[in-house]
RODO-2510 file (C-alpha; in nm, 4 decimals, decimal comma):
residues 204
     n   res          X          Y          Z
     1     m     2,5609    -0,8921     7,4004
     2     a     2,8981    -1,0622     7,3701
     3     l     3,1219    -0,8104     7,5468
     4     r     3,4645    -0,7826     7,3849
     5     l     3,5989    -0,4902     7,5874
     6     l     3,5683    -0,5358     7,9636
     7     p     3,5492    -0,2483     8,2145
     8     f     3,9074    -0,2380     8,3456
     9     r     4,1144    -0,0107     8,1244
    10     q     4,3687     0,2696     8,1532
    11     y     4,4213     0,5231     7,8767
    12     d     4,4698     0,8929     7,8136
    13     e     4,1951     1,0802     7,6288
    14     q     4,4675     1,2388     7,4150
    15     d     4,5302     0,8914     7,2706
    16     v     4,1673     0,8544     7,1595
    17     v     4,0770     0,9371     6,7980
    18     n     3,7239     1,0752     6,7535
    19     m     3,7321     1,1513     6,3809
    20     f     3,5973     0,8336     6,2196
    21     a     3,2682     0,6456     6,1981
    22     l     3,2355     0,2730     6,1408
    23     e     3,1303     0,1943     5,7840
    24     s     2,7517     0,2147     5,8043
    25     d     2,6792    -0,1359     5,6734
    26     l     2,8850    -0,2831     5,9609
    27     a     2,6642    -0,1436     6,2384
    28     l     2,5057    -0,4012     6,4696
    29     p     2,1305    -0,4482     6,4160
    30     s     2,0930    -0,4563     6,7962
    31     t     2,3053    -0,3969     7,1051
    32     t     2,2409    -0,7612     7,1985
    33     g     2,4470    -0,8847     6,9026
    34     d     2,8175    -0,9250     6,8394
    35     g     3,0230    -0,8460     6,5339
    36     v     3,2621    -0,5898     6,3924
    37     g     3,0240    -0,3215     6,5200
    38     s     3,0973    -0,4228     6,8793
    39     n     3,3330    -0,2406     7,1129
    40     g     3,6823    -0,3834     7,1510
    41     v     3,7155    -0,4348     6,7745
    42     f     4,0490    -0,3423     6,6153
    43     v     3,9981    -0,1137     6,3164
    44     k     4,1780     0,0558     6,0273
    45     v     4,0984     0,3698     5,8286
    46     t     3,9052     0,3027     5,5081
    47     d     3,8277     0,6643     5,4134
    48     g     4,0545     0,9427     5,5339
    49     n     3,9821     1,2042     5,2692
    50     f     3,9553     1,5327     5,4588
    51     d     3,8613     1,7227     5,1432
    52     q     3,5073     1,5933     5,1901
    53     d     3,2322     1,7805     5,3718
    54     v     3,2427     1,7340     5,7474
    55     i     2,8931     1,5797     5,7379
    56     t     2,7095     1,4171     5,4480
    57     y     2,3317     1,3847     5,4210
    58     d     2,1659     1,0916     5,2494
    59     g     1,8394     0,9029     5,2452
    60     n     1,8522     0,6167     5,4950
    61     d     1,6020     0,3441     5,5845
    62     y     1,7069     0,3868     5,9478
    63     l     1,4906     0,7013     5,9567
    64     g     1,1838     0,4910     5,8809
    65     k     0,9219     0,5934     5,6270
    66     t     1,0157     0,9297     5,4775
    67     d     0,7989     0,9482     5,1650
    68     y     0,4952     1,1093     5,3283
    69     p     0,4086     1,4602     5,2076
    70     f     0,6455     1,7252     5,3480
    71     v     0,8860     1,4704     5,4959
    72     g     1,0245     1,3255     5,1736
    73     g     1,3303     1,5479     5,2087
    74     d     1,4388     1,4001     5,5414
    75     m     1,8057     1,3086     5,5242
    76     y     2,0319     1,1196     5,7611
    77     p     2,3617     1,2837     5,8687
    78     s     2,6815     1,0772     5,8582
    79     n     3,0521     1,1252     5,9077
    80     p     3,2141     1,0451     5,5694
    81     l     3,5466     0,9494     5,7315
    82     t     3,5271     0,5782     5,8055
    83     v     3,6964     0,2766     5,9611
    84     a     3,6394    -0,0974     5,9342
    85     a     3,7675    -0,4069     6,1105
    86     v     4,1345    -0,4652     6,0383
    87     t     4,2330    -0,7905     5,8672
    88     d     4,5097    -1,0464     5,9124
    89     g     4,8607    -0,9072     5,8647
    90     e     4,7655    -0,5408     5,9036
    91     i     4,8440    -0,2989     6,1862
    92     p     4,5323    -0,1340     6,3324
    93     l     4,4723     0,2295     6,4158
    94     g     4,3336     0,1145     6,7508
    95     l     4,0287    -0,0465     6,9078
    96     t     3,6732     0,0843     6,9357
    97     l     3,5592     0,1935     7,2804
    98     n     3,1874     0,2002     7,1927
    99     q     2,9612    -0,0249     6,9900
   100     t     2,7861     0,1020     6,6774
   101     a     2,4264    -0,0188     6,6862
   102     k     2,0800     0,0609     6,5529
   103     t     1,8437    -0,0669     6,8240
   104     d     1,8401    -0,1623     7,1911
   105     e     1,7586    -0,5025     7,3419
   106     n     1,3870    -0,4398     7,2830
   107     g     1,4237    -0,3551     6,9160
   108     e     1,3633     0,0161     6,9805
   109     k     1,5700     0,2518     6,7667
   110     l     1,8466     0,4220     6,9640
   111     l     1,7942     0,7168     6,7310
   112     y     1,4957     0,8140     6,9451
   113     n     1,6470     0,7475     7,2874
   114     t     1,9731     0,9319     7,3406
   115     t     1,9840     0,8517     7,7119
   116     k     1,9545     0,4785     7,6485
   117     k     2,2205     0,5034     7,3788
   118     e     2,4636     0,6638     7,6213
   119     e     2,3831     0,4091     7,8927
   120     l     2,4621     0,1265     7,6501
   121     q     2,7859     0,3004     7,5458
   122     a     2,6762     0,2992     7,1838
   123     v     2,6897     0,5324     6,8860
   124     l     2,4497     0,5401     6,5928
   125     p     2,5397     0,4310     6,2405
   126     g     2,7330     0,7154     6,0788
   127     q     2,8358     0,8716     6,4092
   128     s     3,1999     0,8963     6,5094
   129     v     3,3136     0,6096     6,7296
   130     p     3,5957     0,6688     6,9815
   131     i     3,9080     0,4665     6,8954
   132     a     4,1829     0,4152     7,1538
   133     t     4,5328     0,3979     7,0060
   134     k     4,7315     0,3432     7,3270
   135     g     4,6684     0,2176     7,6775
   136     i     4,5878    -0,0905     7,8802
   137     f     4,2678    -0,2813     7,8015
   138     t     4,0889    -0,5960     7,9159
   139     l     3,9662    -0,8158     7,6319
   140     s     3,7165    -1,0976     7,6756
   141     a     3,7483    -1,4294     7,4933
   142     a     3,5150    -1,2869     7,2253
   143     a     3,7929    -1,0460     7,1221
   144     y     4,0797    -1,2886     7,0662
   145     d     4,1586    -1,6298     6,9172
   146     g     4,3779    -1,9053     7,0593
   147     a     4,5577    -1,9459     7,3897
   148     m     4,7304    -1,6337     7,5204
   149     a     5,0102    -1,6068     7,7767
   150     v     5,1785    -1,3231     7,9614
   151     g     5,4577    -1,1742     7,7496
   152     t     5,3016    -1,2836     7,4215
   153     g     5,2735    -1,0227     7,1499
   154     i     4,9365    -0,9622     6,9877
   155     a     4,8606    -0,9412     6,6163
   156     i     4,5403    -0,9427     6,4127
   157     s     4,3955    -1,2914     6,3722
   158     a     4,2322    -1,4518     6,0699
   159     n     3,9000    -1,3241     6,2092
   160     a     3,8741    -0,9549     6,1204
   161     g     3,8910    -0,7224     6,4175
   162     k     4,0178    -0,9858     6,6619
   163     v     4,3701    -1,0533     6,7895
   164     t     4,5801    -1,3626     6,8379
   165     g     4,9180    -1,4422     6,9909
   166     a     5,2407    -1,3556     6,8112
   167     a     5,6091    -1,3322     6,8882
   168     p     5,6817    -0,9889     7,0403
   169     t     5,9386    -0,9357     6,7628
   170     d     5,6913    -1,0207     6,4844
   171     s     5,6531    -0,7330     6,2390
   172     t     5,2735    -0,7513     6,2709
   173     a     5,2737    -0,7425     6,6540
   174     f     5,1445    -0,4130     6,7953
   175     g     5,0926    -0,4876     7,1641
   176     t     5,1732    -0,7229     7,4520
   177     v     4,9733    -0,9445     7,6853
   178     i     5,0499    -0,8323     8,0405
   179     g     4,7927    -1,0438     8,2262
   180     t     4,5440    -1,3285     8,1911
   181     g     4,2554    -1,4501     8,4019
   182     s     3,9127    -1,6081     8,4218
   183     r     3,5876    -1,5213     8,5991
   184     a     3,3188    -1,7693     8,6944
   185     t     3,0247    -1,7552     8,4539
   186     t     2,7769    -1,7680     8,7429
   187     n     2,7816    -1,5971     9,0798
   188     g     2,5278    -1,6899     9,3447
   189     g     2,3153    -1,8575     9,0812
   190     l     2,3129    -1,5472     8,8613
   191     t     2,4833    -1,5180     8,5234
   192     d     2,7917    -1,2969     8,5312
   193     q     2,7977    -1,0871     8,2143
   194     f     3,1746    -1,0516     8,2560
   195     g     3,2303    -1,4250     8,3093
   196     g     3,4836    -1,6270     8,1112
   197     d     3,8481    -1,6021     8,0132
   198     y     4,0090    -1,2649     7,9559
   199     i     4,3460    -1,1050     7,8823
   200     i     4,4901    -0,7661     7,9678
   201     v     4,6884    -0,6088     7,6861
   202     k     4,9124    -0,3042     7,6541
   203     l     4,8931    -0,1128     7,3271
   204     g     5,1460     0,1411     7,2053
***
């Protein structure tokens, strides 16, 4: 898995929005992948219609085969309020704290292993994903484009969901780089999953 959001972070739970799910077709096939379903992805609201039912039920291939007798009515629950990766020039709602994924590293559906899902800090397709709107976060090189320096503003890059450097006074800037660093990619002959360049950003 290409980690975008590294462990060091400081935020208040009151600044976390838990009302939206990632658009279902953007979920990662596996927790070993990387994409807009990863954590540390900057997102925007794509459906904020609160007149809808709190939960919708639909047929979904993620449930597996459901056309056997007496199980043909199985339906998959989803949150109809959705977000997607923000695009260049837009201001995001915040960044995702969990990944949205279908299976674990062995190809086993997380639907059937809640403990493993929690250990991997993942949510299922259609489930609400926590989105931090303020705070201090550590982003790996997989979450940003270009060289970054302390004092640089951050704005959404040409790659959806990622950030790039901007003048702090830029109208599209929504945060500031307050630290940079790099970890060795190996430690004692072992691969460091947190290795590589990183930046620490302040949002809000």
